[in-house]
GUVO-699775 format. One record per residue (C-alpha): residue number from 0; x, y, z; residue in one letter. Coordinates in steps of 0.02 Angstrom, whole numbers, plus 32768, in hexadecimal, padded with zeros to 4 digits. Example, Ala and Ser with C-alpha at 12.3 -4.5 7.8 and 13.67 -1.06 7.14 Angstrom:
residues 2
<rogu pos="0" X="8267" Y="7F1F" Z="8186" code="A"/>
<rogu pos="1" X="82AC" Y="7FCB" Z="8165" code="S"/>
//
This chain:
residues 316
<rogu pos="0" X="98F7" Y="8880" Z="D90E" code="M"/>
<rogu pos="1" X="987A" Y="8853" Z="D98B" code="P"/>
<rogu pos="2" X="97C7" Y="88AB" Z="D982" code="A"/>
<rogu pos="3" X="97D9" Y="88D6" Z="DA3D" code="N"/>
<rogu pos="4" X="9879" Y="8928" Z="DA26" code="T"/>
<rogu pos="5" X="9834" Y="8995" Z="D999" code="V"/>
<rogu pos="6" X="97A3" Y="89C5" Z="D9FF" code="A"/>
<rogu pos="7" X="9815" Y="89FF" Z="DA8E" code="T"/>
<rogu pos="8" X="9886" Y="8A63" Z="DA0D" code="D"/>
<rogu pos="9" X="97F2" Y="8AB5" Z="D9BF" code="S"/>
<rogu pos="10" X="97AD" Y="8AED" Z="DA6A" code="A"/>
<rogu pos="11" X="9854" Y="8B2A" Z="DA9F" code="R"/>
<rogu pos="12" X="9859" Y="8B9E" Z="DA03" code="R"/>
<rogu pos="13" X="97AF" Y="8BE7" Z="DA15" code="S"/>
<rogu pos="14" X="97E5" Y="8C05" Z="DACD" code="R"/>
<rogu pos="15" X="9876" Y="8C64" Z="DA9C" code="R"/>
<rogu pos="16" X="9811" Y="8CCC" Z="DA11" code="A"/>
<rogu pos="17" X="978B" Y="8CF2" Z="DA82" code="G"/>
<rogu pos="18" X="9810" Y="8D23" Z="DB0E" code="S"/>
<rogu pos="19" X="9864" Y="8D9B" Z="DA89" code="A"/>
<rogu pos="20" X="97CE" Y="8E04" Z="DA8F" code="G"/>
<rogu pos="21" X="9777" Y="8E66" Z="D9FC" code="P"/>
<rogu pos="22" X="97D0" Y="8E83" Z="D96A" code="S"/>
<rogu pos="23" X="980F" Y="8F2A" Z="D92F" code="P"/>
<rogu pos="24" X="9794" Y="8F47" Z="D8AD" code="E"/>
<rogu pos="25" X="96FF" Y="8F1B" Z="D937" code="N"/>
<rogu pos="26" X="9750" Y="8FA0" Z="D99A" code="K"/>
<rogu pos="27" X="9760" Y="901B" Z="D921" code="R"/>
<rogu pos="28" X="96A1" Y="8FFA" Z="D8EB" code="T"/>
<rogu pos="29" X="9668" Y="9000" Z="D9A4" code="T"/>
<rogu pos="30" X="96C7" Y="90A4" Z="D9C1" code="T"/>
<rogu pos="31" X="967A" Y="90FB" Z="D91D" code="A"/>
<rogu pos="32" X="95D1" Y="90BF" Z="D95C" code="S"/>
<rogu pos="33" X="95E1" Y="910E" Z="DA0D" code="R"/>
<rogu pos="34" X="961A" Y="91AB" Z="D9B6" code="R"/>
<rogu pos="35" X="9587" Y="91B2" Z="D93E" code="K"/>
<rogu pos="36" X="9515" Y="919C" Z="D9D5" code="E"/>
<rogu pos="37" X="9569" Y="9222" Z="DA3D" code="A"/>
<rogu pos="38" X="955C" Y="929E" Z="D9A6" code="R"/>
<rogu pos="39" X="94A8" Y="926F" Z="D991" code="L"/>
<rogu pos="40" X="9485" Y="928A" Z="DA52" code="G"/>
<rogu pos="41" X="94D6" Y="9337" Z="DA4B" code="L"/>
<rogu pos="42" X="946C" Y="9363" Z="D9B5" code="L"/>
<rogu pos="43" X="93CF" Y="9340" Z="DA1A" code="L"/>
<rogu pos="44" X="93FF" Y="9395" Z="DAB8" code="V"/>
<rogu pos="45" X="9443" Y="9434" Z="DA5F" code="L"/>
<rogu pos="46" X="9398" Y="948D" Z="DA44" code="P"/>
<rogu pos="47" X="9360" Y="9461" Z="DAFF" code="A"/>
<rogu pos="48" X="941C" Y="94C4" Z="DB28" code="V"/>
<rogu pos="49" X="9402" Y="9548" Z="DAAA" code="A"/>
<rogu pos="50" X="934E" Y="9562" Z="DB02" code="V"/>
<rogu pos="51" X="93A0" Y="9566" Z="DBB4" code="I"/>
<rogu pos="52" X="9424" Y="95E6" Z="DB7E" code="L"/>
<rogu pos="53" X="93B7" Y="965C" Z="DB33" code="V"/>
<rogu pos="54" X="9330" Y="965E" Z="DBB8" code="L"/>
<rogu pos="55" X="9397" Y="9648" Z="DC5F" code="I"/>
<rogu pos="56" X="9453" Y="964E" Z="DC2F" code="G"/>
<rogu pos="57" X="943F" Y="96FE" Z="DBCA" code="Y"/>
<rogu pos="58" X="93C6" Y="975A" Z="DC45" code="P"/>
<rogu pos="59" X="943E" Y="9712" Z="DCDE" code="T"/>
<rogu pos="60" X="94DA" Y="975F" Z="DC9A" code="I"/>
<rogu pos="61" X="947D" Y="9802" Z="DC64" code="S"/>
<rogu pos="62" X="943E" Y="9817" Z="DD0D" code="S"/>
<rogu pos="63" X="94F0" Y="9807" Z="DD5C" code="I"/>
<rogu pos="64" X="9534" Y="9880" Z="DCE3" code="W"/>
<rogu pos="65" X="94A9" Y="98F2" Z="DD08" code="Y"/>
<rogu pos="66" X="94C5" Y="98E5" Z="DDC9" code="S"/>
<rogu pos="67" X="9571" Y="9945" Z="DDA7" code="F"/>
<rogu pos="68" X="951F" Y="99DF" Z="DD42" code="T"/>
<rogu pos="69" X="94A7" Y="9A6D" Z="DD73" code="D"/>
<rogu pos="70" X="9442" Y="9A2B" Z="DCDE" code="R"/>
<rogu pos="71" X="938C" Y="9A7A" Z="DCD3" code="V"/>
<rogu pos="72" X="930B" Y="9A35" Z="DC69" code="V"/>
<rogu pos="73" X="930D" Y="9A7E" Z="DBC2" code="G"/>
<rogu pos="74" X="93D8" Y="9AC0" Z="DBD9" code="E"/>
<rogu pos="75" X="9478" Y="9A69" Z="DBC9" code="K"/>
<rogu pos="76" X="94B9" Y="9A8C" Z="DC71" code="G"/>
<rogu pos="77" X="9575" Y="9A94" Z="DCA9" code="N"/>
<rogu pos="78" X="95E2" Y="9A24" Z="DD05" code="F"/>
<rogu pos="79" X="95EB" Y="9A41" Z="DDB2" code="I"/>
<rogu pos="80" X="9633" Y="99A8" Z="DE07" code="G"/>
<rogu pos="81" X="95EB" Y="9971" Z="DEAE" code="L"/>
<rogu pos="82" X="959B" Y="9A0B" Z="DED9" code="A"/>
<rogu pos="83" X="94EF" Y="99B0" Z="DEC7" code="N"/>
<rogu pos="84" X="951F" Y="993E" Z="DF3E" code="Y"/>
<rogu pos="85" X="956B" Y="99B5" Z="DFB6" code="A"/>
<rogu pos="86" X="94CD" Y="9A06" Z="DFBD" code="R"/>
<rogu pos="87" X="947F" Y="9969" Z="E005" code="L"/>
<rogu pos="88" X="94CB" Y="996D" Z="E0A8" code="A"/>
<rogu pos="89" X="9471" Y="9A18" Z="E0CE" code="H"/>
<rogu pos="90" X="93CA" Y="99D3" Z="E082" code="D"/>
<rogu pos="91" X="9349" Y="99B4" Z="E10E" code="S"/>
<rogu pos="92" X="92F2" Y="9959" Z="E090" code="G"/>
<rogu pos="93" X="937E" Y="98E5" Z="E053" code="F"/>
<rogu pos="94" X="939D" Y="98C2" Z="E11C" code="L"/>
<rogu pos="95" X="92E0" Y="9895" Z="E13A" code="S"/>
<rogu pos="96" X="92DC" Y="982C" Z="E0A5" code="A"/>
<rogu pos="97" X="937B" Y="97BF" Z="E0DE" code="A"/>
<rogu pos="98" X="9326" Y="97A6" Z="E17F" code="A"/>
<rogu pos="99" X="9284" Y="9773" Z="E136" code="N"/>
<rogu pos="100" X="92E7" Y="96FE" Z="E0C3" code="L"/>
<rogu pos="101" X="931C" Y="969A" Z="E152" code="V"/>
<rogu pos="102" X="9275" Y="96B2" Z="E1B4" code="L"/>
<rogu pos="103" X="91F9" Y="968F" Z="E12C" code="I"/>
<rogu pos="104" X="9260" Y="95FE" Z="E0DE" code="V"/>
<rogu pos="105" X="9295" Y="95AE" Z="E17E" code="G"/>
<rogu pos="106" X="91E0" Y="95B4" Z="E1DB" code="V"/>
<rogu pos="107" X="9177" Y="9583" Z="E14D" code="S"/>
<rogu pos="108" X="91EE" Y="94F8" Z="E11F" code="L"/>
<rogu pos="109" X="91D3" Y="94B2" Z="E1D2" code="L"/>
<rogu pos="110" X="9125" Y="94CF" Z="E1CB" code="L"/>
<rogu pos="111" X="9116" Y="9481" Z="E118" code="K"/>
<rogu pos="112" X="917D" Y="93E8" Z="E160" code="L"/>
<rogu pos="113" X="9101" Y="93D7" Z="E1EB" code="I"/>
<rogu pos="114" X="9068" Y="93E1" Z="E19B" code="L"/>
<rogu pos="115" X="9092" Y="9394" Z="E0F3" code="G"/>
<rogu pos="116" X="90D2" Y="9305" Z="E159" code="T"/>
<rogu pos="117" X="902D" Y="92F6" Z="E1D0" code="L"/>
<rogu pos="118" X="8FC2" Y="9306" Z="E12B" code="V"/>
<rogu pos="119" X="902E" Y="9277" Z="E0CD" code="A"/>
<rogu pos="120" X="9021" Y="91FC" Z="E164" code="V"/>
<rogu pos="121" X="8F5D" Y="921A" Z="E167" code="I"/>
<rogu pos="122" X="8F4D" Y="9201" Z="E0B8" code="L"/>
<rogu pos="123" X="8FB5" Y="9168" Z="E0B0" code="N"/>
<rogu pos="124" X="8F3F" Y="910A" Z="E12A" code="Q"/>
<rogu pos="125" X="8E9A" Y="90BB" Z="E0F5" code="P"/>
<rogu pos="126" X="8E05" Y="9133" Z="E0EF" code="M"/>
<rogu pos="127" X="8D5C" Y="9150" Z="E090" code="P"/>
<rogu pos="128" X="8D75" Y="91B8" Z="DFF5" code="G"/>
<rogu pos="129" X="8E3C" Y="91B8" Z="E014" code="R"/>
<rogu pos="130" X="8E58" Y="91F0" Z="DF57" code="K"/>
<rogu pos="131" X="8DD7" Y="9278" Z="DF6B" code="L"/>
<rogu pos="132" X="8E31" Y="92BE" Z="E000" code="W"/>
<rogu pos="133" X="8EE4" Y="92B4" Z="DFA1" code="R"/>
<rogu pos="134" X="8E91" Y="9315" Z="DF10" code="L"/>
<rogu pos="135" X="8E55" Y="93A2" Z="DF95" code="L"/>
<rogu pos="136" X="8F06" Y="93A5" Z="DFE7" code="V"/>
<rogu pos="137" X="8F3D" Y="93D4" Z="DF3F" code="M"/>
<rogu pos="138" X="8ED4" Y="9474" Z="DF18" code="L"/>
<rogu pos="139" X="8F47" Y="94FA" Z="DF6F" code="P"/>
<rogu pos="140" X="8FD3" Y="94C1" Z="DF10" code="W"/>
<rogu pos="141" X="8F88" Y="94A6" Z="DE66" code="A"/>
<rogu pos="142" X="8F25" Y="953C" Z="DE6E" code="M"/>
<rogu pos="143" X="8F6E" Y="95DE" Z="DE1B" code="P"/>
<rogu pos="144" X="8FD9" Y="964F" Z="DE9A" code="G"/>
<rogu pos="145" X="8F74" Y="96E3" Z="DE6D" code="F"/>
<rogu pos="146" X="8ED6" Y="96A0" Z="DE9F" code="V"/>
<rogu pos="147" X="8F1E" Y="963D" Z="DF48" code="A"/>
<rogu pos="148" X="8F64" Y="96D2" Z="DF87" code="F"/>
<rogu pos="149" X="8EE5" Y="9754" Z="DF54" code="M"/>
<rogu pos="150" X="8E65" Y="96E8" Z="DFA5" code="G"/>
<rogu pos="151" X="8ED5" Y="96E2" Z="E03E" code="L"/>
<rogu pos="152" X="8EEC" Y="9799" Z="E04E" code="R"/>
<rogu pos="153" X="8E2A" Y="97B1" Z="E03D" code="L"/>
<rogu pos="154" X="8E1C" Y="9742" Z="E0D0" code="M"/>
<rogu pos="155" X="8EA3" Y="9793" Z="E139" code="F"/>
<rogu pos="156" X="8E61" Y="9842" Z="E100" code="E"/>
<rogu pos="157" X="8E2A" Y="98AA" Z="E196" code="S"/>
<rogu pos="158" X="8DA4" Y="98E4" Z="E1CF" code="P"/>
<rogu pos="159" X="8D3C" Y="9883" Z="E154" code="Y"/>
<rogu pos="160" X="8DA5" Y="97EB" Z="E12E" code="G"/>
<rogu pos="161" X="8D5E" Y="9751" Z="E13F" code="A"/>
<rogu pos="162" X="8DCE" Y="9726" Z="E1D8" code="I"/>
<rogu pos="163" X="8DA1" Y="97C6" Z="E223" code="N"/>
<rogu pos="164" X="8CE3" Y="97B1" Z="E211" code="V"/>
<rogu pos="165" X="8CEA" Y="970E" Z="E25F" code="A"/>
<rogu pos="166" X="8D58" Y="9764" Z="E2F2" code="L"/>
<rogu pos="167" X="8CDC" Y="97EC" Z="E301" code="Q"/>
<rogu pos="168" X="8C65" Y="976B" Z="E33C" code="G"/>
<rogu pos="169" X="8CC7" Y="975D" Z="E3DF" code="F"/>
<rogu pos="170" X="8CCE" Y="9819" Z="E3F0" code="G"/>
<rogu pos="171" X="8D8D" Y="9832" Z="E3A2" code="T"/>
<rogu pos="172" X="8DE6" Y="984D" Z="E30B" code="S"/>
<rogu pos="173" X="8EAC" Y="9845" Z="E2DB" code="L"/>
<rogu pos="174" X="8F05" Y="98B0" Z="E25D" code="P"/>
<rogu pos="175" X="8F53" Y="9819" Z="E1FA" code="F"/>
<rogu pos="176" X="8FA9" Y="9880" Z="E169" code="L"/>
<rogu pos="177" X="8FCC" Y="9927" Z="E1BB" code="S"/>
<rogu pos="178" X="901C" Y="98F1" Z="E259" code="D"/>
<rogu pos="179" X="90D3" Y="98B5" Z="E243" code="P"/>
<rogu pos="180" X="90DC" Y="981B" Z="E2A3" code="D"/>
<rogu pos="181" X="9025" Y="97DD" Z="E263" code="L"/>
<rogu pos="182" X="9064" Y="9805" Z="E1B1" code="A"/>
<rogu pos="183" X="90F3" Y="9794" Z="E1C2" code="R"/>
<rogu pos="184" X="9090" Y="9713" Z="E20F" code="I"/>
<rogu pos="185" X="8FF9" Y="9724" Z="E16D" code="S"/>
<rogu pos="186" X="9080" Y="9713" Z="E105" code="V"/>
<rogu pos="187" X="90D7" Y="9680" Z="E14A" code="V"/>
<rogu pos="188" X="9030" Y="9628" Z="E15C" code="L"/>
<rogu pos="189" X="8FF9" Y="9651" Z="E0AE" code="A"/>
<rogu pos="190" X="9099" Y="9613" Z="E065" code="T"/>
<rogu pos="191" X="9085" Y="9561" Z="E0C3" code="V"/>
<rogu pos="192" X="8FDE" Y="955A" Z="E097" code="W"/>
<rogu pos="193" X="9008" Y="956B" Z="DFE4" code="R"/>
<rogu pos="194" X="909A" Y="94F2" Z="DFE8" code="G"/>
<rogu pos="195" X="9083" Y="946D" Z="E070" code="F"/>
<rogu pos="196" X="901D" Y="9401" Z="DFE1" code="P"/>
<rogu pos="197" X="90C7" Y="93E3" Z="DF79" code="F"/>
<rogu pos="198" X="9102" Y="93A6" Z="E020" code="W"/>
<rogu pos="199" X="9078" Y="932D" Z="E040" code="A"/>
<rogu pos="200" X="9073" Y="92DD" Z="DF9D" code="I"/>
<rogu pos="201" X="9139" Y="92C5" Z="DF98" code="S"/>
<rogu pos="202" X="913B" Y="927B" Z="E045" code="I"/>
<rogu pos="203" X="909B" Y="921A" Z="E017" code="L"/>
<rogu pos="204" X="90F3" Y="91CF" Z="DF8B" code="A"/>
<rogu pos="205" X="9186" Y="919D" Z="DFF5" code="A"/>
<rogu pos="206" X="9113" Y="9156" Z="E06C" code="L"/>
<rogu pos="207" X="90C8" Y="90E2" Z="DFEE" code="Q"/>
<rogu pos="208" X="917D" Y="9085" Z="DFC3" code="T"/>
<rogu pos="209" X="9193" Y="9052" Z="E078" code="I"/>
<rogu pos="210" X="9166" Y="8F97" Z="E083" code="P"/>
<rogu pos="211" X="90D9" Y="8F73" Z="E101" code="G"/>
<rogu pos="212" X="913B" Y="8ED7" Z="E145" code="E"/>
<rogu pos="213" X="91AF" Y="8F4A" Z="E195" code="L"/>
<rogu pos="214" X="9126" Y="8FA5" Z="E1FB" code="Y"/>
<rogu pos="215" X="90D3" Y="8EF9" Z="E220" code="E"/>
<rogu pos="216" X="9179" Y="8EA7" Z="E25B" code="A"/>
<rogu pos="217" X="919E" Y="8F42" Z="E2CC" code="A"/>
<rogu pos="218" X="90DD" Y="8F39" Z="E310" code="K"/>
<rogu pos="219" X="910B" Y="8E80" Z="E33C" code="M"/>
<rogu pos="220" X="91A0" Y="8EB7" Z="E3A9" code="D"/>
<rogu pos="221" X="913F" Y="8F28" Z="E410" code="G"/>
<rogu pos="222" X="915E" Y="8FD2" Z="E3BC" code="A"/>
<rogu pos="223" X="90DC" Y="9051" Z="E3D6" code="N"/>
<rogu pos="224" X="90A1" Y="90CA" Z="E349" code="A"/>
<rogu pos="225" X="9119" Y="9152" Z="E364" code="W"/>
<rogu pos="226" X="91B1" Y="90CE" Z="E37F" code="Q"/>
<rogu pos="227" X="9174" Y="9096" Z="E2CD" code="R"/>
<rogu pos="228" X="9178" Y="9146" Z="E28C" code="F"/>
<rogu pos="229" X="9226" Y="9178" Z="E2BF" code="T"/>
<rogu pos="230" X="9274" Y="90DF" Z="E2A8" code="N"/>
<rogu pos="231" X="9222" Y="90A2" Z="E204" code="I"/>
<rogu pos="232" X="91C5" Y="9133" Z="E1A8" code="T"/>
<rogu pos="233" X="9245" Y="91CA" Z="E1D0" code="V"/>
<rogu pos="234" X="92E6" Y="9166" Z="E189" code="P"/>
<rogu pos="235" X="9284" Y="9130" Z="E0EF" code="Q"/>
<rogu pos="236" X="923D" Y="91DA" Z="E0BB" code="I"/>
<rogu pos="237" X="92E2" Y="9243" Z="E0ED" code="R"/>
<rogu pos="238" X="9326" Y="924F" Z="E043" code="S"/>
<rogu pos="239" X="9283" Y="9286" Z="E003" code="T"/>
<rogu pos="240" X="926D" Y="930F" Z="E085" code="V"/>
<rogu pos="241" X="9311" Y="9351" Z="E061" code="A"/>
<rogu pos="242" X="92FD" Y="9362" Z="DFA7" code="V"/>
<rogu pos="243" X="9250" Y="93B4" Z="DFD2" code="V"/>
<rogu pos="244" X="9297" Y="9424" Z="E038" code="A"/>
<rogu pos="245" X="9319" Y="946E" Z="DFB5" code="V"/>
<rogu pos="246" X="9296" Y="9481" Z="DF47" code="I"/>
<rogu pos="247" X="922A" Y="94D4" Z="DFAC" code="S"/>
<rogu pos="248" X="92B5" Y="953F" Z="DFF4" code="A"/>
<rogu pos="249" X="92D3" Y="957A" Z="DF46" code="I"/>
<rogu pos="250" X="922A" Y="95A1" Z="DF1F" code="W"/>
<rogu pos="251" X="9200" Y="9600" Z="DFC6" code="T"/>
<rogu pos="252" X="9297" Y="966B" Z="DFB7" code="S"/>
<rogu pos="253" X="925F" Y="969D" Z="DF06" code="N"/>
<rogu pos="254" X="91B5" Y="96B3" Z="DF2D" code="G"/>
<rogu pos="255" X="915F" Y="975B" Z="DEED" code="F"/>
<rogu pos="256" X="90AC" Y="973C" Z="DEE4" code="E"/>
<rogu pos="257" X="909A" Y="970D" Z="DFA5" code="N"/>
<rogu pos="258" X="90EA" Y="97B1" Z="DFDE" code="I"/>
<rogu pos="259" X="909E" Y="982A" Z="DF5B" code="W"/>
<rogu pos="260" X="8FEC" Y="97E5" Z="DF5E" code="L"/>
<rogu pos="261" X="8FDE" Y="97F0" Z="E01B" code="M"/>
<rogu pos="262" X="9052" Y="987B" Z="E05B" code="T"/>
<rogu pos="263" X="90BB" Y="98C5" Z="DFD5" code="Q"/>
<rogu pos="264" X="9147" Y="98BC" Z="E049" code="G"/>
<rogu pos="265" X="90F8" Y="991F" Z="E0C8" code="G"/>
<rogu pos="266" X="90C0" Y="995F" Z="E147" code="P"/>
<rogu pos="267" X="9162" Y="99C1" Z="E12C" code="S"/>
<rogu pos="268" X="91E5" Y="993E" Z="E0FB" code="T"/>
<rogu pos="269" X="91B4" Y="98BA" Z="E17B" code="T"/>
<rogu pos="270" X="9184" Y="9832" Z="E0FB" code="T"/>
<rogu pos="271" X="91FF" Y="9873" Z="E069" code="M"/>
<rogu pos="272" X="9250" Y="97EF" Z="E006" code="T"/>
<rogu pos="273" X="92D8" Y="97FB" Z="DF83" code="F"/>
<rogu pos="274" X="9262" Y="97E0" Z="DEEB" code="P"/>
<rogu pos="275" X="91F6" Y="9868" Z="DF2C" code="V"/>
<rogu pos="276" X="9282" Y="98DD" Z="DF3F" code="L"/>
<rogu pos="277" X="92BF" Y="98C2" Z="DE8D" code="S"/>
<rogu pos="278" X="9212" Y="98DE" Z="DE4E" code="Y"/>
<rogu pos="279" X="91F4" Y="9979" Z="DEAB" code="L"/>
<rogu pos="280" X="929C" Y="99B4" Z="DE6D" code="S"/>
<rogu pos="281" X="9262" Y="9980" Z="DDBD" code="L"/>
<rogu pos="282" X="91C0" Y="99EB" Z="DDD8" code="Q"/>
<rogu pos="283" X="9235" Y="9A7D" Z="DDEC" code="S"/>
<rogu pos="284" X="929C" Y="9A5D" Z="DD64" code="R"/>
<rogu pos="285" X="933B" Y="9A32" Z="DDB3" code="Q"/>
<rogu pos="286" X="936E" Y="999C" Z="DD4C" code="L"/>
<rogu pos="287" X="941B" Y="9996" Z="DD96" code="G"/>
<rogu pos="288" X="93EC" Y="99A7" Z="DE50" code="Q"/>
<rogu pos="289" X="935C" Y="9910" Z="DE27" code="A"/>
<rogu pos="290" X="93DC" Y="989F" Z="DDDC" code="A"/>
<rogu pos="291" X="944D" Y="98BB" Z="DE77" code="A"/>
<rogu pos="292" X="93BE" Y="987E" Z="DEE8" code="Y"/>
<rogu pos="293" X="93A2" Y="97DC" Z="DE85" code="A"/>
<rogu pos="294" X="9455" Y="97C1" Z="DE6B" code="V"/>
<rogu pos="295" X="9474" Y="97BA" Z="DF20" code="V"/>
<rogu pos="296" X="9416" Y="972D" Z="DF39" code="I"/>
<rogu pos="297" X="9462" Y="96CF" Z="DEB2" code="L"/>
<rogu pos="298" X="94F0" Y="967F" Z="DF27" code="P"/>
<rogu pos="299" X="9462" Y="9636" Z="DFA5" code="I"/>
<rogu pos="300" X="9405" Y="95E5" Z="DF11" code="M"/>
<rogu pos="301" X="94A7" Y="9598" Z="DED4" code="A"/>
<rogu pos="302" X="94BF" Y="9556" Z="DF87" code="L"/>
<rogu pos="303" X="940C" Y="9506" Z="DF77" code="F"/>
<rogu pos="304" X="9433" Y="94BF" Z="DEC0" code="I"/>
<rogu pos="305" X="94CF" Y="9470" Z="DF0A" code="M"/>
<rogu pos="306" X="947B" Y="9420" Z="DF9F" code="L"/>
<rogu pos="307" X="93EF" Y="93DB" Z="DF24" code="L"/>
<rogu pos="308" X="9467" Y="938B" Z="DEBB" code="S"/>
<rogu pos="309" X="94DB" Y="9340" Z="DF34" code="R"/>
<rogu pos="310" X="9439" Y="92E6" Z="DF8A" code="R"/>
<rogu pos="311" X="93FD" Y="92B5" Z="DEE8" code="K"/>
<rogu pos="312" X="94AC" Y="925E" Z="DED1" code="K"/>
<rogu pos="313" X="94A3" Y="9218" Z="DF76" code="E"/>
<rogu pos="314" X="93FC" Y="91C9" Z="DF5A" code="I"/>
<rogu pos="315" X="9434" Y="917D" Z="DEA8" code="Q"/>
//
């Protein structure tokens, strides 16, 4: 038989063997290896899952159950159904907290977006001491919340707060924390001051991923600074802004220090929020009522988390 015929037959047999795929033994080995890796991965994840269930799952389920009881601290309590939730409709503190949730979260998010974007754009420009300025911008967010909000309260105090002492030089002073409208403004400003560095640094990181060639090409086409910002910068940072907005909304909605250390929900209930309401109920030992205040905000938090998860999937 000619040599070329033998080679052709060998090549055909090799192709047929290759097209037949892996043998059953190889398939069984691969499947067993994958199962072993899956079991190992599960064992490695189990400790973290256990910690989450103990520290988050159990308290959450307990709070939901307590919200259906008249439990008082130190006593078992009885099941009362939706009675705790029915009281909320006639609770002035709850109505104020619901209104303030929209006001404080909405206004503070808008101001954080504007201020954070402005600071990020400035810090993205070449300037002397740029690293130092970036470090200084992070200070309000890096310092403990107690220190930040107590310092701001001392500034807003009347008549001897730092701001009012400065205003007295112009023959006036303002009751920042005792006037309802000024108290809301003060809380919003304090919340923005504390949170805008997170926005600035996140947007700055997004800005640094934009290729400089895009700006150079737009400038050559005659686009001015505003056109470059709206047509290049905004689309490129939109995904980052969406994720930061959802995270910031969750943090602001759950914020306790900014309200308690500034106004304690006052004057009256004009700056009341759900975390403060829950804390005040705990002070009066009403565990069931406190749980109801905490649980009623869970659907809102779940909505924020769903939006965050969806946005992350879109980015990926």
